[in-house]
N, C-alpha and C positions, 0 to 999 in steps of 0.2 A: 148647426151652422155656427162658425166662430164669428163673434162680433169684434174681437180684438186678437191680434196675433203679434207676438214678439219673436224675432229671429236673430240670434247671435248678438244681442244688444250688450254694449259695453258703455258704462258711464263712469266718469272720473270726477273726483274732487281734487283739482290741481293735478299733482303727479300720482295720486292714489286712486287705484281702480276700485270703485265701490260695487259695481255690477259687472260680473265677469262672464260675458258671453252667454247670457241666459236666453232660452227659447221656451215659450209656452203660449197657449191660446186659451181664450175665455169663451165659453159657449153662450150664445144669446139666450137670455132668460134665466141663467143660473146665478146662484150666489157662489162665487169662487173665492177660496180662502188662501191667503199667503201667510204662512207661519214662519217664525224664526226668532231667535234671541236678539237682544239689542246689538246693533252693529252688523246685522246680517245683510243689510242692503234693501230691506223691504220698502222703507220710506223713499229711498232713491228711485226704486222701480216706479212708484206712483208718480213722483215728480217728473220722471223721464216720460211717462205716458202722457201726462197733462201738459207737458211743455215747459214746466218750471226749470227743468234741466235738459240739456241737449246731449244726446248720446254721441259718443265719438265713433262708434261702429254699430252696424246692425240696422235692422228695419223694423218699424212698427206700423201695422196696418189696422185701421179702424173702419169697419164696414167696407173693407177692400181698398181703402184709400190710404196712401202712405202719409203718416203724420209725424215722422221722425223730425225733431227740431222745430215743429210748428209752435208758434207763440201760444201761451195759455189762453188769451182772449179768443183766439181762433178755435182752439180745441173745445172751449166752452160753447161757442156758437155752433159747433158741430154736434154737440150733445153729450160732452163728457163733463160731469160734475165732480169736483174734487173737494172732499172734506178733509182738510189737513190735520195732522197731529197737533194737539194743543188748541183745537177749536178755531182760534184766530177770528173771532167775531169783531165787529167794529164797536169798540167799547163805548164811545160817546154818542153813537146813534141809538135810537130806540129799537125795540124788537121789530116793530113794523118796518122801520127804515132799513134795518138789516135784511129783512126778507125781500124788500123791494130792490135792494142791491143785487140780489140773486137773479132778478128778472131784467137786469140792465140791457141785455141783448135782445129782448123781446119787444114786439110792437103789435101783438095780437090783442084780441078782446077777452082772453080767458085768464088774465092775470089775477083779477079779484077772485075768480072761482078757485084758482090754485092756492091763493092765500087762505081761503076758507078751508081748502083741503089740508093745508099745513096745520091750521088751528084745530082741525078735527083730529089729526094725529097727535098733536101736542096741545091739549087744552090749557095747560099752564101758560103757554106763550100768548094765548088769546087774552088771558087775565092780566098779563103784563105787557100788552102791546105797546103802551106808551112809555114804558120804563126803559131807561138806558141799559144797554146790554152789560155794561160793567158791573151792574148790581145784581145780575143773575147768579145763581149758584153754578157750580161746575157742571152739574147734570143738565141744568136748564140751558147753559151755553152750548153744550153738546147737541141738545135738541134743536137749538136755534141754528147751529152750523149745518145740521142735516136738513132742516127746513129751508134754509137759504139755498142749498144745493138743489132741493126739489123745485124751487121756484124757477130754475133754469129749464125745467121740463127735460131732464137728461134721459138718454137711452142707456148710458153707462155711468154708474156712480162709483168713484174711488173713495173708499172710507179708510182713513188711517187711524188706527187705535181708538175707535169710538168708545171703548170701555175704560180707557185709561183714567185712573184716579177716581172712579165712581164706586159707590157702594154696591154690594151684591144685588140689592133690590133694583137700583137704577140700571145696572148691567142687564138684568133680566128684561126691564122695560125697553131698553135700547135694542136688545136682540129681537124682541117681539116686533118693534117698529120696523126694523130692517127686513124681517120676514114679510111683514104686511106690505111694505113698499115694493118689494120684489114681486109679490104675488098680485097685489091689487093695481099697482101702477105699471107693471110689466117692465120694471127697471132692472137691467143686468147690473150685478154688483161685484166689484173686486174688493174684498175685505182683508185688510192687513191687521193682524192681531197677535198680541202675546198671550191673550186669554184663549188658549187653544181649546179648552173645554167648551166655552161658549161658541167659538167660531165653528168647531166641528159639529156642534149640535144643529146649527142653522144652515151650514153650507152644503153644497152639492158635490163640489170637487175641490181638492186642496193640493197645494204645493208647499214644500218645506225648503226654506233657504238657509244656507250657512255660508258665511264669508263670501257673499256675492254670487253664489251659485245655487241652482236648483238641485237638491240632492235626493229628493223623494217626491212622488206624486201619486195620487190615487183618489178614488171616491172618498168623501169625508167619512162615510160609514166604515170603510176598510181602514182608513188611517186611524180611526178611534180604536180599532182592534190591534193595530200594529204594536209590537212590543217596544220598539224604540220610541214611538210617539207616547205610549203610556208611561214609559220610564222617564223620558227627558222633558216631556211637555205636559203630561197630565199628572205627574207625581205619583204614579202607581208603581210600587216596588214589588219585585218578585222575591218573596222571603224564602222560597224553596231552594235557592241555589246557594248552598253551604256558606252562608254569611258573606258572600262577596259584597264589596263596598262599591258605592256609586262611582267613586273616583277611579276604580279599576275597570269599569265597564267601557267597552268600545262600541260606538254606534255601527250598525251593519253597513251604513253607506260610506264609512271611512275607507 
């Protein structure tokens, strides 16, 4: 069953069309992956889903309800958690205050239990609970951004480049946390990544974007084996084809 469906969605920056009539769906319970180079339109897709940008055309359904153009605070209350590119934590608030900002729309009695859950996933945040977020490392800020989104108790989490700028060790840790959150908290995840290797290892189904369009889709297992993905996203070169150069290659979806 699809928890999220996009149909012929177009989004513009002024006169420039950034998302060009894309259609795809996200299966409930999956980690879905959106791959693409810089400028492909991946971040715009996430902003359009969460309401940070309004689509000019098309339809977005979340749990069967249309959310096209709905404000971000309303999509958050509906259960869509958005972890933006660049982390965007509140620098002058403490770690704990940042987490509590994630629970701004809640009035239930489980907030402290969920805060403990976040600290269980990210023990370093518990150690620095009273420290200003500005003084955390990049990796710790990324953990805080994910933890803040978890405090919303989302059913769908949008993750934008969570591995950006992190060391290989931290990338591995973040990938493990994403997998655990998906499995243990039953959170459906749409993961935008340039780190195709990491994303395809943990994802279930993937889409490839170029210049605002979906140009390829399949299970992550099959995408890992696809020659175009290996060549252009995983850096695997086929040396058996008489010295052809990368710049001479054409992608099969062209």
